[in-house]
Each structure stands twice: as C-alpha cells, then as structure tokens.
C-alpha positions as CSV (number, residue, x, y, z in Angstrom):
1,M,-9.8,34.9,-11.7
2,H,-8.3,32.7,-14.3
3,G,-6.9,29.2,-15.0
4,P,-7.4,26.5,-12.4
5,T,-9.2,28.5,-9.9
6,Q,-11.8,29.6,-12.5
7,L,-12.3,26.0,-13.7
8,F,-12.6,24.5,-10.2
9,T,-15.0,27.3,-9.2
10,V,-17.3,26.4,-12.1
11,I,-17.0,22.7,-11.1
12,A,-17.9,23.5,-7.5
13,L,-20.9,25.7,-8.5
14,V,-22.2,23.0,-10.9
15,S,-21.8,20.4,-8.1
16,L,-24.0,22.4,-5.6
17,P,-27.3,21.5,-7.3
18,T,-26.4,17.8,-7.0
19,V,-26.0,18.3,-3.2
20,M,-29.3,20.2,-3.2
21,Y,-30.9,17.2,-5.0
22,G,-29.3,14.9,-2.4
23,G,-31.1,16.8,0.3
24,Y,-34.4,16.4,-1.5
25,A,-33.7,12.7,-2.0
26,L,-32.7,12.4,1.7
27,M,-36.0,13.9,2.8
28,G,-37.9,11.2,0.7
29,V,-35.8,8.4,2.1
30,L,-36.3,9.6,5.7
31,R,-40.1,10.0,5.1
32,D,-40.3,6.4,3.7
33,R,-38.2,5.0,6.5
34,K,-36.3,2.6,4.3
35,L,-33.0,3.0,6.0
36,T,-31.6,1.7,9.3
37,D,-30.5,4.2,11.9
38,H,-26.9,3.7,10.9
39,Q,-27.6,4.2,7.2
40,R,-29.7,7.3,8.0
41,A,-26.8,8.8,10.0
42,M,-24.2,8.1,7.3
43,F,-26.5,9.5,4.6
44,R,-27.0,12.7,6.6
45,A,-23.3,13.0,7.4
46,G,-22.2,12.5,3.8
47,H,-24.7,14.9,2.5
48,A,-24.0,17.6,5.1
49,H,-20.2,17.3,4.6
50,A,-20.6,17.6,0.9
51,G,-22.6,20.8,1.1
52,V,-20.4,22.5,3.8
53,L,-17.2,21.4,2.1
54,L,-18.3,22.7,-1.3
55,V,-18.9,26.1,0.3
56,L,-15.5,25.9,2.0
57,A,-14.0,25.0,-1.4
58,L,-15.6,28.0,-3.0
59,V,-14.2,30.3,-0.4
60,A,-10.8,28.7,-0.6
61,L,-10.8,29.0,-4.4
62,Q,-11.6,32.8,-4.2
63,I,-8.7,33.2,-1.7
64,L,-6.4,31.2,-3.9
65,S,-7.3,33.2,-7.0
66,R,-6.1,36.4,-5.2
67,T,-2.6,35.0,-4.2
68,T,0.5,35.2,-6.4
69,L,1.1,31.4,-6.2
70,P,2.3,30.0,-9.5
71,D,-0.1,28.0,-11.6
72,P,1.3,24.6,-10.6
73,A,0.7,25.4,-7.0
74,L,-2.8,26.6,-7.8
75,W,-3.5,23.3,-9.7
76,I,-2.3,21.4,-6.7
77,G,-4.5,23.4,-4.3
78,C,-7.5,23.0,-6.6
79,L,-7.0,19.3,-6.9
80,L,-6.5,18.9,-3.2
81,L,-9.8,20.7,-2.6
82,L,-11.7,18.6,-5.2
83,F,-10.4,15.2,-4.1
84,G,-10.6,16.2,-0.4
85,V,-14.3,17.1,-0.7
86,L,-15.1,13.9,-2.6
87,A,-13.2,11.7,-0.2
88,Q,-14.4,13.4,3.0
89,S,-18.0,13.2,2.1
90,G,-17.8,10.1,0.0
91,G,-16.4,8.0,2.8
92,F,-19.6,8.4,4.7
93,F,-21.6,7.0,1.7
94,L,-19.2,4.0,1.6
95,H,-20.4,3.3,5.1
96,L,-23.8,2.5,3.6
97,L,-22.4,-0.5,1.8
98,P,-22.3,-3.8,3.6
99,N,-18.9,-4.6,5.2
100,R,-17.3,-1.4,3.9
101,G,-17.2,0.5,7.2
102,T,-13.4,0.4,7.5
103,L,-12.9,1.5,3.9
104,G,-15.4,4.3,4.5
105,G,-13.4,5.5,7.6
106,R,-10.1,5.4,5.7
107,V,-11.5,7.3,2.7
108,T,-13.0,10.0,5.1
109,S,-9.6,10.3,6.8
110,V,-7.8,10.7,3.5
111,G,-10.2,13.4,2.6
112,A,-9.5,15.2,5.9
113,V,-5.8,15.1,5.2
114,L,-6.3,16.4,1.6
115,L,-8.5,19.3,2.8
116,A,-6.0,20.2,5.6
117,A,-3.2,20.3,3.0
118,A,-5.3,22.5,0.7
119,T,-6.1,24.8,3.6
120,L,-2.4,25.1,4.6
121,L,-1.4,25.8,1.0
122,T,-4.1,28.5,0.8
123,A,-2.7,30.0,4.1
124,Y,0.8,29.9,2.7
125,G,-0.4,31.7,-0.5
126,V,-2.0,34.4,1.6
127,A,0.9,34.9,3.9
128,F,3.9,34.5,1.6
129,A,2.9,34.5,-2.0
C-alpha cells in the first residue's frame, strides 16, 4: 500500500476513535434525556452511519490499493470515500439544528451519491484495472 490509499487508511483509522467517543457521548446524552425523540434518532443515525461507513471505507481502501488504477484515479476514489462518509453521516447531524432538516437531507443524499461513485470506481478497478 502506498500513496493515497495509505494516507486515507491512516485518516480512517485515526477517525475511528472519534466515532467511538461519539458512542460514549451518545450514551451520556441518552441517559440524561436532554434530547427530543427526533434529535435522539438523528444522533443515533449519524453516529451509526459514521461507524459503519468508516469500516466500509477501510475495506474499499484495501481493495483499491490492490488494483492497478493510476494514482489520479486512486486519489479520486479516496476523496469520494472521505467526502461521502462525511456527508452521509454529517447530514443526520445537520437534522439536529433548528430549521435545517432539508439541508440535512440534501447533504445525506449527496453523501450517498459520492459513496456509490466510490464503490463503482472500486468495482471498476477490480474488474478492469
């Protein structure tokens, strides 16, 4: 592993403890009952998506590193994964802000599109590169 896949693997691994801390913080917030049901649901969804998608990103990065895609394609794949994870999970947290539900939905949708593109690029790299 080298170049962009190595860098983004390190970024994903360093990010995992922040998601773990988010789970700890979520337990405290749920215990103190300071959130509405909607806020609680969005906090859980954002946190869960962040954790699962970081693991997906780690798997995709390992697969990308074994393809023969050129470095520019690897950079694109890595950036799609990074911004896809941030947007997909971050959109749920935007739902926590007053009057930002529409923005949160749009950001989550953009994240899904970015992650789909990263997945398709990874599949292309496995099949053809």
